[in-house]
N, CA, C and O atoms as CSV, one atom per row, in Angstrom:
chain,resi,resn,atom,element,x,y,z
A,1,MET,N,N,0.821,-1.185,0.000
A,1,MET,CA,C,0.000,0.000,0.000
A,1,MET,C,C,0.869,1.255,0.000
A,1,MET,O,O,0.524,2.249,-0.639
A,2,LEU,N,N,1.985,1.214,0.707
A,2,LEU,CA,C,2.849,2.395,0.752
A,2,LEU,C,C,3.420,2.735,-0.611
A,2,LEU,O,O,3.527,3.910,-0.962
A,3,ASP,N,N,3.790,1.717,-1.387
A,3,ASP,CA,C,4.309,1.975,-2.733
A,3,ASP,C,C,3.236,2.607,-3.614
A,3,ASP,O,O,3.515,3.538,-4.369
A,4,LEU,N,N,2.013,2.101,-3.514
A,4,LEU,CA,C,0.908,2.670,-4.297
A,4,LEU,C,C,0.635,4.114,-3.887
A,4,LEU,O,O,0.390,4.974,-4.734
A,5,LEU,N,N,0.677,4.369,-2.596
A,5,LEU,CA,C,0.450,5.722,-2.097
A,5,LEU,C,C,1.544,6.670,-2.584
A,5,LEU,O,O,1.258,7.786,-3.017
A,6,GLU,N,N,2.784,6.227,-2.511
A,6,GLU,CA,C,3.888,7.057,-2.987
A,6,GLU,C,C,3.738,7.369,-4.479
A,6,GLU,O,O,3.914,8.514,-4.895
A,7,ASP,N,N,3.415,6.356,-5.280
A,7,ASP,CA,C,3.222,6.566,-6.721
A,7,ASP,C,C,2.088,7.545,-6.988
A,7,ASP,O,O,2.200,8.404,-7.863
A,8,ALA,N,N,0.996,7.420,-6.239
A,8,ALA,CA,C,-0.148,8.318,-6.423
A,8,ALA,C,C,0.224,9.755,-6.104
A,8,ALA,O,O,-0.137,10.672,-6.842
A,9,ILE,N,N,0.944,9.957,-5.008
A,9,ILE,CA,C,1.345,11.312,-4.618
A,9,ILE,C,C,2.286,11.897,-5.659
A,9,ILE,O,O,2.136,13.054,-6.052
A,10,ARG,N,N,3.252,11.108,-6.107
A,10,ARG,CA,C,4.184,11.592,-7.150
A,10,ARG,C,C,3.451,11.897,-8.447
A,10,ARG,O,O,3.871,12.759,-9.218
A,11,GLY,N,N,2.345,11.180,-8.684
A,11,GLY,CA,C,1.547,11.403,-9.888
A,11,GLY,C,C,0.550,12.549,-9.753
A,11,GLY,O,O,-0.210,12.821,-10.683
A,12,GLY,N,N,0.545,13.220,-8.605
A,12,GLY,CA,C,-0.311,14.396,-8.439
A,12,GLY,C,C,-1.661,14.124,-7.801
A,12,GLY,O,O,-2.474,15.042,-7.688
A,13,HIS,N,N,-1.928,12.890,-7.380
A,13,HIS,CA,C,-3.202,12.600,-6.712
A,13,HIS,C,C,-3.126,13.057,-5.258
A,13,HIS,O,O,-2.078,12.957,-4.621
A,14,GLY,N,N,-4.223,13.550,-4.750
A,14,GLY,CA,C,-4.264,13.986,-3.359
A,14,GLY,C,C,-3.434,15.227,-3.112
A,14,GLY,O,O,-2.900,15.414,-2.018
A,15,SER,N,N,-3.321,16.081,-4.126
A,15,SER,CA,C,-2.506,17.287,-4.001
A,15,SER,C,C,-2.902,18.078,-2.759
A,15,SER,O,O,-4.078,18.342,-2.512
A,16,GLY,N,N,-1.908,18.439,-2.006
A,16,GLY,CA,C,-2.139,19.262,-0.831
A,16,GLY,C,C,-2.545,18.485,0.405
A,16,GLY,O,O,-2.728,19.083,1.465
A,17,ILE,N,N,-2.691,17.181,0.306
A,17,ILE,CA,C,-3.051,16.387,1.481
A,17,ILE,C,C,-1.755,15.954,2.159
A,17,ILE,O,O,-0.978,15.190,1.586
A,18,PRO,N,N,-1.520,16.442,3.379
A,18,PRO,CA,C,-0.317,15.998,4.085
A,18,PRO,C,C,-0.438,14.516,4.447
A,18,PRO,O,O,-1.517,14.045,4.806
A,19,VAL,N,N,0.661,13.797,4.353
A,19,VAL,CA,C,0.667,12.376,4.660
A,19,VAL,C,C,1.741,12.117,5.713
A,19,VAL,O,O,2.899,12.501,5.543
A,20,GLY,N,N,1.348,11.471,6.784
A,20,GLY,CA,C,2.287,11.040,7.817
A,20,GLY,C,C,2.216,9.531,7.911
A,20,GLY,O,O,1.123,8.967,7.966
A,21,ILE,N,N,3.345,8.876,7.930
A,21,ILE,CA,C,3.380,7.414,7.986
A,21,ILE,C,C,4.142,7.014,9.238
A,21,ILE,O,O,5.220,7.534,9.526
A,22,PHE,N,N,3.558,6.080,9.973
A,22,PHE,CA,C,4.196,5.615,11.195
A,22,PHE,C,C,3.890,4.139,11.386
A,22,PHE,O,O,2.938,3.605,10.817
A,23,ASP,N,N,4.714,3.492,12.195
A,23,ASP,CA,C,4.551,2.075,12.496
A,23,ASP,C,C,3.701,1.961,13.759
A,23,ASP,O,O,4.171,2.291,14.849
A,24,ILE,N,N,2.471,1.504,13.628
A,24,ILE,CA,C,1.583,1.464,14.788
A,24,ILE,C,C,2.073,0.483,15.844
A,24,ILE,O,O,1.700,0.606,17.010
A,25,ASP,N,N,2.895,-0.483,15.467
A,25,ASP,CA,C,3.441,-1.422,16.446
A,25,ASP,C,C,4.426,-0.755,17.395
A,25,ASP,O,O,4.711,-1.282,18.470
A,26,GLN,N,N,4.944,0.395,17.004
A,26,GLN,CA,C,5.924,1.096,17.827
A,26,GLN,C,C,5.283,2.176,18.702
A,26,GLN,O,O,5.985,2.868,19.439
A,27,LEU,N,N,3.958,2.328,18.627
A,27,LEU,CA,C,3.262,3.372,19.376
A,27,LEU,C,C,2.440,2.790,20.509
A,27,LEU,O,O,1.917,1.680,20.412
A,28,THR,N,N,2.337,3.546,21.571
A,28,THR,CA,C,1.455,3.160,22.671
A,28,THR,C,C,0.032,3.581,22.320
A,28,THR,O,O,-0.159,4.405,21.426
A,29,PRO,N,N,-0.967,3.034,23.004
A,29,PRO,CA,C,-2.342,3.511,22.786
A,29,PRO,C,C,-2.480,5.017,22.996
A,29,PRO,O,O,-3.250,5.672,22.293
A,30,ALA,N,N,-1.742,5.568,23.957
A,30,ALA,CA,C,-1.796,7.021,24.191
A,30,ALA,C,C,-1.224,7.797,22.999
A,30,ALA,O,O,-1.754,8.843,22.624
A,31,ASP,N,N,-0.140,7.280,22.407
A,31,ASP,CA,C,0.436,7.917,21.211
A,31,ASP,C,C,-0.584,7.938,20.081
A,31,ASP,O,O,-0.775,8.964,19.427
A,32,LEU,N,N,-1.240,6.798,19.854
A,32,LEU,CA,C,-2.242,6.707,18.790
A,32,LEU,C,C,-3.409,7.660,19.054
A,32,LEU,O,O,-3.929,8.286,18.130
A,33,GLU,N,N,-3.807,7.761,20.299
A,33,GLU,CA,C,-4.920,8.661,20.655
A,33,GLU,C,C,-4.550,10.113,20.360
A,33,GLU,O,O,-5.397,10.890,19.919
A,34,ARG,N,N,-3.289,10.483,20.601
A,34,ARG,CA,C,-2.840,11.852,20.289
A,34,ARG,C,C,-2.806,12.081,18.781
A,34,ARG,O,O,-3.145,13.167,18.310
A,35,LEU,N,N,-2.398,11.063,18.022
A,35,LEU,CA,C,-2.317,11.202,16.565
A,35,LEU,C,C,-3.698,11.224,15.915
A,35,LEU,O,O,-3.984,12.080,15.078
A,36,ILE,N,N,-4.548,10.280,16.307
A,36,ILE,CA,C,-5.888,10.161,15.714
A,36,ILE,C,C,-6.883,9.964,16.862
A,36,ILE,O,O,-7.137,8.834,17.279
A,37,PRO,N,N,-7.439,11.056,17.366
A,37,PRO,CA,C,-8.338,10.975,18.519
A,37,PRO,C,C,-9.578,10.117,18.258
A,37,PRO,O,O,-10.115,10.082,17.150
A,38,GLU,N,N,-10.009,9.434,19.305
A,38,GLU,CA,C,-11.249,8.657,19.304
A,38,GLU,C,C,-11.272,7.558,18.236
A,38,GLU,O,O,-12.336,7.211,17.723
A,39,LEU,N,N,-10.122,7.025,17.910
A,39,LEU,CA,C,-10.060,5.957,16.911
A,39,LEU,C,C,-10.641,4.657,17.466
A,39,LEU,O,O,-11.261,3.882,16.737
A,40,GLY,N,N,-10.436,4.434,18.736
A,40,GLY,CA,C,-10.943,3.203,19.333
A,40,GLY,C,C,-9.980,2.051,19.146
A,40,GLY,O,O,-8.789,2.254,18.910
A,41,VAL,N,N,-10.499,0.845,19.252
A,41,VAL,CA,C,-9.682,-0.362,19.136
A,41,VAL,C,C,-9.257,-0.556,17.680
A,41,VAL,O,O,-10.064,-0.442,16.757
A,42,ILE,N,N,-7.987,-0.849,17.503
A,42,ILE,CA,C,-7.455,-1.093,16.160
A,42,ILE,C,C,-7.407,-2.593,15.948
A,42,ILE,O,O,-6.628,-3.296,16.592
A,43,HIS,N,N,-8.238,-3.076,15.047
A,43,HIS,CA,C,-8.292,-4.503,14.760
A,43,HIS,C,C,-7.324,-4.906,13.662
A,43,HIS,O,O,-6.762,-6.000,13.699
A,44,HIS,N,N,-7.126,-4.030,12.683
A,44,HIS,CA,C,-6.258,-4.324,11.538
A,44,HIS,C,C,-5.606,-3.036,11.069
A,44,HIS,O,O,-6.170,-1.952,11.216
A,45,SER,N,N,-4.406,-3.166,10.499
A,45,SER,CA,C,-3.787,-2.024,9.840
A,45,SER,C,C,-4.303,-1.997,8.402
A,45,SER,O,O,-4.811,-3.012,7.925
A,46,PRO,N,N,-4.193,-0.904,7.716
A,46,PRO,CA,C,-3.601,0.356,8.129
A,46,PRO,C,C,-4.568,1.173,8.988
A,46,PRO,O,O,-5.734,0.823,9.172
A,47,VAL,N,N,-4.030,2.264,9.497
A,47,VAL,CA,C,-4.826,3.232,10.244
A,47,VAL,C,C,-4.773,4.538,9.460
A,47,VAL,O,O,-3.698,4.966,9.041
A,48,VAL,N,N,-5.919,5.170,9.259
A,48,VAL,CA,C,-5.990,6.407,8.491
A,48,VAL,C,C,-6.794,7.442,9.266
A,48,VAL,O,O,-7.853,7.142,9.819
A,49,GLY,N,N,-6.276,8.654,9.294
A,49,GLY,CA,C,-7.020,9.802,9.802
A,49,GLY,C,C,-6.931,10.898,8.763
A,49,GLY,O,O,-5.873,11.105,8.168
A,50,TYR,N,N,-8.018,11.598,8.538
A,50,TYR,CA,C,-8.064,12.627,7.496
A,50,TYR,C,C,-8.697,13.880,8.086
A,50,TYR,O,O,-9.802,13.838,8.627
A,51,TRP,N,N,-7.982,14.996,7.974
A,51,TRP,CA,C,-8.448,16.262,8.524
A,51,TRP,C,C,-8.848,17.216,7.411
A,51,TRP,O,O,-8.197,17.272,6.368
A,52,GLU,N,N,-9.910,17.958,7.634
A,52,GLU,CA,C,-10.332,19.046,6.747
A,52,GLU,C,C,-10.485,20.296,7.596
A,52,GLU,O,O,-11.171,20.294,8.618
A,53,ARG,N,N,-9.834,21.361,7.153
A,53,ARG,CA,C,-9.896,22.639,7.857
A,53,ARG,C,C,-9.580,22.492,9.347
A,53,ARG,O,O,-10.212,23.120,10.196
A,54,GLY,N,N,-8.594,21.654,9.643
A,54,GLY,CA,C,-8.146,21.489,11.010
A,54,GLY,C,C,-8.986,20.578,11.884
A,54,GLY,O,O,-8.701,20.422,13.071
A,55,LYS,N,N,-10.026,19.967,11.307
A,55,LYS,CA,C,-10.883,19.067,12.079
A,55,LYS,C,C,-10.806,17.663,11.496
A,55,LYS,O,O,-10.774,17.474,10.280
A,56,LEU,N,N,-10.776,16.685,12.395
A,56,LEU,CA,C,-10.735,15.295,11.963
A,56,LEU,C,C,-12.044,14.946,11.272
A,56,LEU,O,O,-13.101,14.911,11.901
A,57,ALA,N,N,-11.961,14.686,9.962
A,57,ALA,CA,C,-13.162,14.413,9.170
A,57,ALA,C,C,-13.491,12.933,9.139
A,57,ALA,O,O,-14.660,12.554,9.199
A,58,GLU,N,N,-12.460,12.089,9.043
A,58,GLU,CA,C,-12.665,10.644,8.969
A,58,GLU,C,C,-11.507,9.940,9.656
A,58,GLU,O,O,-10.373,10.419,9.663
A,59,LYS,N,N,-11.824,8.796,10.231
A,59,LYS,CA,C,-10.792,7.967,10.838
A,59,LYS,C,C,-11.250,6.518,10.734
A,59,LYS,O,O,-12.440,6.223,10.842
A,60,ALA,N,N,-10.302,5.626,10.524
A,60,ALA,CA,C,-10.664,4.214,10.402
A,60,ALA,C,C,-9.406,3.368,10.439
A,60,ALA,O,O,-8.285,3.868,10.353
A,61,CYS,N,N,-9.631,2.067,10.570
A,61,CYS,CA,C,-8.544,1.111,10.444
A,61,CYS,C,C,-9.005,-0.028,9.534
A,61,CYS,O,O,-10.198,-0.199,9.284
A,62,GLY,N,N,-8.038,-0.797,9.049
A,62,GLY,CA,C,-8.351,-1.951,8.213
A,62,GLY,C,C,-9.012,-1.596,6.893
A,62,GLY,O,O,-8.602,-0.661,6.204
A,63,PHE,N,N,-10.049,-2.365,6.551
A,63,PHE,CA,C,-10.748,-2.198,5.276
A,63,PHE,C,C,-11.223,-0.766,5.067
A,63,PHE,O,O,-11.002,-0.190,4.001
A,64,GLN,N,N,-11.873,-0.187,6.073
A,64,GLN,CA,C,-12.400,1.178,5.932
A,64,GLN,C,C,-11.278,2.190,5.719
A,64,GLN,O,O,-11.457,3.167,4.991
A,65,ALA,N,N,-10.124,1.967,6.348
A,65,ALA,CA,C,-8.986,2.869,6.144
A,65,ALA,C,C,-8.486,2.793,4.708
A,65,ALA,O,O,-8.164,3.816,4.104
A,66,ARG,N,N,-8.421,1.573,4.158
A,66,ARG,CA,C,-8.009,1.436,2.753
A,66,ARG,C,C,-8.996,2.130,1.822
A,66,ARG,O,O,-8.596,2.720,0.818
A,67,GLU,N,N,-10.275,2.063,2.147
A,67,GLU,CA,C,-11.289,2.743,1.333
A,67,GLU,C,C,-11.090,4.258,1.351
A,67,GLU,O,O,-11.210,4.909,0.313
A,68,ILE,N,N,-10.790,4.821,2.514
A,68,ILE,CA,C,-10.539,6.269,2.616
A,68,ILE,C,C,-9.318,6.636,1.771
A,68,ILE,O,O,-9.368,7.577,0.979
A,69,ALA,N,N,-8.227,5.896,1.941
A,69,ALA,CA,C,-7.003,6.188,1.185
A,69,ALA,C,C,-7.236,6.056,-0.312
A,69,ALA,O,O,-6.744,6.870,-1.092
A,70,SER,N,N,-7.980,5.042,-0.715
A,70,SER,CA,C,-8.220,4.864,-2.153
A,70,SER,C,C,-9.029,6.018,-2.719
A,70,SER,O,O,-8.763,6.476,-3.830
A,71,ARG,N,N,-10.009,6.490,-1.968
A,71,ARG,CA,C,-10.826,7.610,-2.432
A,71,ARG,C,C,-10.016,8.901,-2.498
A,71,ARG,O,O,-10.125,9.644,-3.473
A,72,LEU,N,N,-9.211,9.179,-1.485
A,72,LEU,CA,C,-8.457,10.431,-1.429
A,72,LEU,C,C,-7.326,10.496,-2.445
A,72,LEU,O,O,-7.001,11.568,-2.956
A,73,PHE,N,N,-6.724,9.337,-2.738
A,73,PHE,CA,C,-5.540,9.332,-3.596
A,73,PHE,C,C,-5.736,8.600,-4.910
A,73,PHE,O,O,-4.767,8.373,-5.635
A,74,GLY,N,N,-6.963,8.225,-5.235
A,74,GLY,CA,C,-7.233,7.582,-6.514
A,74,GLY,C,C,-6.609,6.206,-6.645
A,74,GLY,O,O,-6.187,5.815,-7.734
A,75,LEU,N,N,-6.546,5.470,-5.547
A,75,LEU,CA,C,-5.946,4.146,-5.566
A,75,LEU,C,C,-6.991,3.075,-5.822
A,75,LEU,O,O,-8.176,3.269,-5.551
A,76,ASP,N,N,-6.545,1.948,-6.344
A,76,ASP,CA,C,-7.402,0.785,-6.526
A,76,ASP,C,C,-7.419,0.027,-5.201
A,76,ASP,O,O,-6.387,-0.510,-4.799
A,77,PRO,N,N,-8.572,-0.035,-4.504
A,77,PRO,CA,C,-8.598,-0.699,-3.201
A,77,PRO,C,C,-8.175,-2.166,-3.260
A,77,PRO,O,O,-7.587,-2.678,-2.307
A,78,LYS,N,N,-8.467,-2.843,-4.365
A,78,LYS,CA,C,-8.070,-4.248,-4.493
A,78,LYS,C,C,-6.556,-4.371,-4.601
A,78,LYS,O,O,-5.969,-5.307,-4.059
A,79,ALA,N,N,-5.930,-3.442,-5.289
A,79,ALA,CA,C,-4.476,-3.487,-5.456
A,79,ALA,C,C,-3.758,-3.304,-4.119
A,79,ALA,O,O,-2.625,-3.755,-3.953
A,80,MET,N,N,-4.412,-2.648,-3.175
A,80,MET,CA,C,-3.782,-2.426,-1.879
A,80,MET,C,C,-3.696,-3.699,-1.052
A,80,MET,O,O,-2.894,-3.769,-0.121
A,81,ILE,N,N,-4.499,-4.702,-1.367
A,81,ILE,CA,C,-4.444,-5.942,-0.587
A,81,ILE,C,C,-3.804,-7.085,-1.363
A,81,ILE,O,O,-3.473,-8.114,-0.774
A,82,ASP,N,N,-3.623,-6.929,-2.665
A,82,ASP,CA,C,-2.965,-7.969,-3.457
A,82,ASP,C,C,-1.494,-8.014,-3.105
A,82,ASP,O,O,-0.842,-6.981,-2.955
A,83,ARG,N,N,-0.984,-9.215,-2.976
A,83,ARG,CA,C,0.443,-9.357,-2.720
A,83,ARG,C,C,1.187,-9.389,-4.041
A,83,ARG,O,O,0.763,-10.063,-4.980
A,84,PRO,N,N,2.292,-8.665,-4.119
A,84,PRO,CA,C,3.058,-8.700,-5.374
A,84,PRO,C,C,3.627,-10.096,-5.615
A,84,PRO,O,O,3.947,-10.834,-4.683
A,85,ALA,N,N,3.737,-10.421,-6.870
A,85,ALA,CA,C,4.327,-11.717,-7.241
A,85,ALA,C,C,5.798,-11.725,-6.856
A,85,ALA,O,O,6.473,-10.704,-6.986
A,86,PRO,N,N,6.305,-12.856,-6.388
A,86,PRO,CA,C,7.729,-12.930,-6.032
A,86,PRO,C,C,8.611,-12.703,-7.253
A,86,PRO,O,O,8.256,-13.087,-8.367
A,87,ALA,N,N,9.747,-12.083,-7.037
A,87,ALA,CA,C,10.686,-11.844,-8.127
A,87,ALA,C,C,11.276,-13.163,-8.587
A,87,ALA,O,O,11.589,-14.034,-7.775
A,88,ARG,N,N,11.423,-13.302,-9.888
A,88,ARG,CA,C,12.036,-14.518,-10.432
A,88,ARG,C,C,13.513,-14.266,-10.660
A,88,ARG,O,O,13.926,-13.213,-11.146
A,89,VAL,N,N,14.274,-15.249,-10.301
A,89,VAL,CA,C,15.733,-15.101,-10.411
A,89,VAL,C,C,16.232,-15.760,-11.666
A,89,VAL,O,O,17.432,-15.743,-11.937
């Protein structure tokens, strides 16, 4: 998903949307609450929070988070869960 997001941003999708990426395994619940308030229990990654005019407009984890990212950055939601084929040597 990160590669797709990077390609989308470089291609001009989501212009002006700041993107912060962090490893949720390295954060405490308090850290996550400060980053994305009222997110609740995180069942699956990724975690997405989206602000408009300084207010948290949407927040989600797992499937719903991928849907938000796909809508904001023009990504194919199915491509975000497909595993790339292994490289052939």
